[in-house]
C-alpha positions in Angstrom: 128.6 85.4 116.1 125.3 87.3 116.1 122.1 85.4 117.1 118.4 86.3 117.2 115.2 84.6 118.2 112.1 84.7 116.0 108.8 83.6 117.6 106.2 82.3 115.2 106.7 80.6 111.8 103.8 82.2 110.0 104.4 84.5 107.0 106.1 87.3 109.0 108.2 84.9 111.2 109.3 82.8 108.2 110.3 85.8 106.2 112.1 87.4 109.2 114.0 84.3 110.1 115.2 83.7 106.5 116.2 87.4 106.0 118.3 87.3 109.1 119.9 84.0 108.2 120.9 84.9 104.6 122.8 87.9 106.2 124.9 85.6 108.4 122.9 85.8 111.6 122.0 82.6 113.5 118.3 82.3 114.2 116.3 80.2 116.7 112.9 80.0 115.1 110.3 79.0 117.8 107.0 77.5 116.5 104.5 75.8 118.8 102.6 74.0 116.0 101.8 71.1 115.5 102.2 70.2 119.2 99.9 73.1 120.0 97.5 74.3 117.3 95.6 77.6 117.2 91.9 77.4 116.7 92.4 78.3 113.0 95.4 76.1 112.1 95.4 72.4 111.3 99.2 71.7 110.4 102.7 72.4 111.5 103.6 73.9 108.2 105.2 77.3 108.1 103.0 80.1 106.5 99.8 77.9 106.6 97.1 80.0 104.9 93.9 79.7 107.0 91.7 82.0 105.0 91.9 82.8 101.2 94.6 81.4 99.0 94.9 84.8 97.3 97.7 87.3 97.7 95.5 89.9 95.9 96.2 91.9 92.7 99.3 91.7 90.5 98.4 95.0 88.8 101.3 97.3 89.5 98.9 100.3 89.7 97.0 98.8 92.7 98.2 99.0 96.3 98.8 95.2 96.5 100.6 95.3 93.2 102.8 98.1 94.4 103.7 96.1 97.5 104.6 93.1 95.3 106.9 95.3 93.2 108.6 96.6 96.4 109.0 93.2 97.9 110.5 91.8 94.7 113.0 94.7 94.7 113.9 94.0 98.3 114.1 90.2 97.9 111.1 88.7 99.7 111.2 84.9 100.2 107.4 84.7 100.8 106.6 86.5 97.5 109.0 84.3 95.6 107.6 81.1 97.0 104.1 82.3 96.3 105.0 83.0 92.7 106.6 79.5 92.4 103.4 77.9 93.6 100.9 80.1 91.8 97.6 78.8 90.4 95.5 80.5 87.7 93.6 83.5 89.3 93.2 86.1 86.6 94.8 89.3 87.7 95.5 88.1 91.2 98.4 86.0 92.7 96.8 82.9 94.2 98.6 79.8 95.3 98.2 76.1 95.9 98.1 76.6 99.7 99.6 73.1 100.5 102.5 73.2 98.1 103.2 76.9 99.1 103.4 76.1 102.8 105.3 72.9 102.2 108.0 74.7 100.1 108.2 77.6 102.5 108.7 75.1 105.4 111.4 73.3 103.5 113.3 76.4 102.5 113.3 78.0 105.9 113.9 74.9 108.0 116.8 73.7 105.8 118.8 76.9 106.1 122.0 76.0 108.0 121.7 79.1 110.2 118.1 78.5 111.2 117.4 76.1 114.1 113.7 75.3 114.4 112.4 74.8 117.9 109.0 73.1 118.1 107.7 74.4 121.4 105.4 77.0 122.8 107.0 80.4 123.6 105.4 81.4 126.9 107.3 84.6 127.4 109.2 87.2 125.4 113.0 86.9 125.7 114.6 90.2 126.9 118.2 89.2 127.0 118.9 89.0 123.3 117.3 90.3 120.0 113.9 88.9 119.3 111.3 89.4 116.6 107.8 88.5 117.9 105.6 87.3 115.0 103.1 85.2 116.8 100.1 86.4 114.8 96.5 87.4 115.7 95.9 84.2 117.7 98.8 84.6 120.0 98.6 82.1 122.8 97.4 83.2 126.3 100.7 82.8 128.2 102.6 84.8 125.5 99.9 87.4 125.3 100.0 87.8 129.1 103.8 88.3 129.1 103.6 90.8 126.3 100.9 92.7 128.1 103.1 92.9 131.2 105.9 94.3 129.0 103.9 97.0 127.2 101.0 97.7 129.6 97.5 96.4 129.5 96.2 99.5 127.7 98.3 98.8 124.6 97.1 95.3 123.8 93.8 94.4 122.2 92.2 91.0 122.1 89.2 91.8 119.9 89.2 93.7 116.7 86.1 95.8 116.6 86.5 98.3 113.8 84.5 100.5 111.6 84.9 100.8 107.8 87.4 103.3 106.4 86.8 105.1 103.1 89.0 106.9 100.6 88.5 110.6 101.3 88.7 111.6 97.6 85.5 109.4 97.0 83.3 111.3 99.5 80.8 113.7 98.0 81.6 117.0 99.7 78.8 118.7 98.0 76.6 116.7 100.4 78.8 116.2 103.4 80.1 119.2 105.4 83.0 119.9 107.6 82.0 120.8 111.2 82.6 119.8 114.8 79.8 119.6 117.3 79.1 123.0 118.8 82.0 124.4 116.8 84.6 122.7 119.0 88.1 121.7 117.9 89.4 123.0 114.6 86.0 123.2 113.0 87.0 120.8 110.3 87.8 117.8 112.5 84.9 115.8 111.1 83.1 115.4 107.8 79.3 115.0 108.4 76.9 112.9 106.3 73.4 114.4 107.0 70.3 112.3 106.9 66.7 113.4 106.4 64.0 111.4 108.1 63.1 109.2 105.1 66.8 108.4 104.1 67.6 107.6 107.8 64.8 105.2 108.2 65.6 103.4 104.9 69.2 103.1 106.0 68.2 101.7 109.4 65.9 99.1 107.8 68.7 98.1 105.4 71.1 97.7 108.4 68.7 95.5 110.3 68.0 93.3 107.3 71.6 93.0 106.1 73.5 89.6 106.2 75.9 89.3 109.1 79.1 87.3 109.3 78.8 84.0 111.1 81.1 83.9 114.1 83.5 81.0 114.5 84.0 79.0 117.6 87.1 80.9 118.6 85.3 84.3 118.5 83.8 84.4 122.0 80.7 86.2 123.1 82.7 88.8 125.0 83.3 90.5 121.7 80.0 92.1 121.6 79.9 93.2 125.2 83.1 95.2 124.4 81.6 97.2 121.5 78.1 96.9 120.0 77.9 96.5 116.2 75.9 99.4 114.6 73.4 96.9 113.2 72.7 95.6 116.7 72.0 99.1 118.0 69.7 99.6 115.0 67.7 96.5 116.1 66.7 98.2 119.3 64.4 100.6 117.5 64.2 103.0 114.7 65.5 106.0 116.7 68.3 104.1 118.5 71.0 105.2 116.2 70.1 108.8 116.0 70.1 109.0 119.8 73.3 107.1 119.8 76.3 107.1 117.4 74.3 109.0 114.7 73.0 111.8 117.0 72.9 115.1 115.1 73.2 117.4 118.2 75.5 120.4 117.9 75.6 120.3 114.1 73.9 122.5 111.4 73.7 121.5 107.8 74.9 124.6 105.9 72.7 123.7 102.9 69.5 123.9 104.9 70.5 126.0 107.9 69.0 123.4 110.2 70.0 120.4 112.3 69.8 117.2 110.2 67.6 114.3 111.3 70.7 112.2 111.9 74.4 112.5 111.1 77.0 109.9 110.4 80.4 111.5 111.1 83.6 110.7 109.3 86.8 111.2 111.3 90.2 111.6 109.6 92.3 108.4 109.9 95.6 110.1 109.1 97.3 113.4 109.1 97.0 113.9 105.4 93.2 113.4 105.7 93.2 110.9 102.8 91.2 108.4 104.7 88.1 108.7 106.8 86.6 106.4 109.5 82.9 105.9 109.8 82.5 106.9 113.4 80.5 104.5 115.6 80.0 102.0 112.8 81.8 99.0 114.1 80.0 96.2 112.3 79.7 92.4 111.9 78.1 92.6 108.4 79.5 90.7 105.5 81.8 92.9 103.4 79.5 93.0 100.3 76.7 94.1 102.6 78.8 96.8 104.2 79.5 98.2 100.8 75.9 98.1 99.7 74.4 99.4 103.0 76.9 102.2 103.8 76.7 103.5 100.4 73.1 104.5 101.3 74.6 107.1 103.6 74.3 110.6 102.1 77.7 111.5 100.5 79.0 107.9 100.4 77.1 106.8 97.2 80.5 106.4 95.3 82.7 105.7 98.3 85.7 103.5 97.9 86.2 101.3 100.9 89.8 101.0 102.0 89.0 98.7 104.9 85.7 97.0 105.9 84.5 96.8 109.4 85.5 93.6 111.4 84.6 92.1 114.7 86.6 89.0 115.7 89.3 87.6 117.9 92.6 89.4 117.0 95.5 90.0 119.3 97.3 93.2 118.2 99.2 96.1 119.9 98.5 99.8 119.8 101.5 100.1 117.5 101.7 103.9 117.2 102.1 104.2 120.9 104.7 101.4 121.5 106.6 100.8 118.3 109.2 103.0 116.5 109.9 102.9 112.7 112.1 99.8 113.2 109.1 98.0 114.6 111.0 97.9 117.9 109.5 98.6 121.3 110.2 102.1 122.3 110.9 100.9 125.8 112.9 97.8 124.9 114.7 98.1 121.5 115.9 94.5 121.5 112.3 93.4 121.0 110.6 93.9 117.7 107.2 92.9 116.5 106.1 91.9 113.0 103.0 90.6 111.2 99.4 90.9 112.3 100.2 91.4 115.9 101.4 94.9 114.8 98.0 95.6 113.4 99.0 95.3 109.7 96.6 93.1 107.9 97.0 90.9 104.8 99.4 88.0 103.8 102.0 90.1 102.0 101.7 92.9 104.6 102.7 90.3 107.2 105.6 89.1 105.2 106.7 92.7 104.5 106.8 93.7 108.1 108.7 90.5 108.9 111.2 91.5 106.2 111.4 95.1 107.5 111.9 94.2 111.1 114.7 91.6 110.1 116.4 94.1 107.8 116.5 96.8 110.5 117.8 94.3 113.1 120.4 92.9 110.6 121.6 96.4 109.8 122.2 97.2 113.4 123.9 93.8 114.2 126.1 94.1 111.1 127.0 97.8 111.1 125.9 99.1 114.5 123.8 101.8 112.8 120.0 102.1 112.3 118.6 101.6 108.8 117.3 104.5 106.9 113.4 104.6 107.0 111.7 103.5 103.8 110.2 106.4 101.7 106.6 107.2 102.8 105.7 107.3 99.2 106.1 103.5 98.9 103.4 101.0 99.9 105.5 99.4 102.7 107.0 102.7 103.8 103.5 104.2 104.1 102.2 101.2 106.0 105.0 101.3 108.5 104.7 105.1 108.9 101.0 104.7 109.6 101.5 101.9 112.2 104.2 103.8 114.1 103.0 107.4 113.9 101.8 108.5 117.4 99.3 110.8 115.8 97.4 107.8 114.5 94.4 107.8 116.9 92.6 105.6 117.4 94.6 102.8 115.8 92.9 100.3 113.7 94.5 97.3 111.8 95.2 98.2 108.2 96.3 96.7 104.9 98.2 98.7 102.2 96.0 101.1 100.3 96.4 104.4 98.5 94.9 106.3 101.4 98.1 105.7 103.3 100.2 107.4 100.7 101.0 111.2 100.6 99.2 113.1 97.9 100.9 113.7 94.5 102.6 117.0 94.0 100.2 117.9 91.3 96.4 117.4 91.2 95.4 114.7 88.9 91.7 114.3 88.1 91.4 110.7 86.9 91.5 108.0 89.6 93.4 105.4 87.4 95.9 108.1 86.4 96.4 109.1 90.0 97.1 105.5 91.0 99.5 104.9 88.1 101.5 108.0 88.9 101.6 107.1 92.6 102.8 103.6 91.7 105.5 105.0 89.4 106.6 107.3 92.1 106.9 104.3 94.5 108.8 102.3 92.0 111.4 105.0 91.5 111.7 105.7 95.2 112.1 102.0 96.3 114.7 101.4 93.7 116.7 104.5 94.7 116.4 103.4 98.4 117.6 99.9 97.6 120.5 101.2 95.6 121.7 103.2 98.6 121.6 100.0 100.7 122.9 97.5 98.2 125.2 95.8 100.6 122.2 95.0 102.8 119.8 94.0 100.0 122.2 91.9 97.8 122.5 88.9 100.1 118.8 88.2 99.9 118.5 88.6 96.2 121.5 86.3 95.6 120.1 83.7 98.0 116.7 83.8 96.3 118.2 82.6 93.1 119.2 79.3 94.7 115.7 78.9 96.1 113.3 79.7 93.3 115.6 80.6 90.3 116.0 83.9 88.6 112.6 83.6 86.8 110.6 83.0 90.0 110.0 79.3 89.3 111.0 76.5 91.7 114.4 75.0 90.6 114.2 71.5 89.1 
């Protein structure tokens, strides 16, 4: 009889444990709460939502909507329970957080093949298959053991990240491709050139912008590791242009001169569909980031795929240590899922838990690895981004259109592009699921007994 261990009963761990169990695999689900709480949790319920109660948009032509379509096709428990506990939220899927977590706990813990162990996991088992889904607030002993397994250079304890924008929304009539002193490929960076007046207005806005209030579990060491761009700006008007916005080695082709200051955009993926605002790690509120960074020349209409964050967040350098199965390259019996992989968002966590479990189940049941998901799908693109060694530097990411490969034909309208990308994803995930019906079917059948065929909780 096959057996696996899942560490953590959050969204990723609950999904992973259930997906394994419905395929006939015995699971030991290890959860330290409520005996030991994290600084963010207050109960022992599985899948406790500590931030928003929203699972984002249900519009199928949005990235979150695409992910929901794919998870429904594959038979996600977390999505089904969320729908069964939905509250009115317009075009978004929001839940009654207490009833959602209560139902998820009951469904998972009552499965005959899942044994719940309420204790702290202080080390990662290496003698049997394990899915580590301990979340961004992984306990210190477990973090230390994981660090020993993968190497200290591959584990981060603080998420200090800059915003990322959709490349198609950058105004290239203002920004120009160029590397400093002509090094590299010449087009390694897109450069946003400031004149003196625009730069000083931007600096003033940075200094005055509203910042996020840090919580007690976000220690002071965060800022010694990486200075927020707004804190650098506070040191003086010229601090940024002698620092991360220095213009040296660059010439604006429109003027033939060096700009007063330059904000560089670095490609975030091979397809160059996303750009990172270099040196702009920030602790500004999201709404302020959108307002202030759109003052940068060329970013006036920018669509933000990810806002900058600075907080306590344990996650691994996934592209260096994980393969497409979310297994350690150096120890394939160990798989990671959820936010510890650097994938952000509620359903993204559940999705990686599902994917890690399906890959493990396929190997335990058939002895063969599971075919990768199409990169044209939201989940396939997210996993590809998180496991591609070319992704440097790696920043936590949620699903977004910037992860997807471009459409075969150029489409001018943004809404039409998204609708076509979503249609492509629906077709590709259905074809993939049909090829793996023997693996997918047990989950879909089991869901009917949990939430009914219409997505509502059975009476």
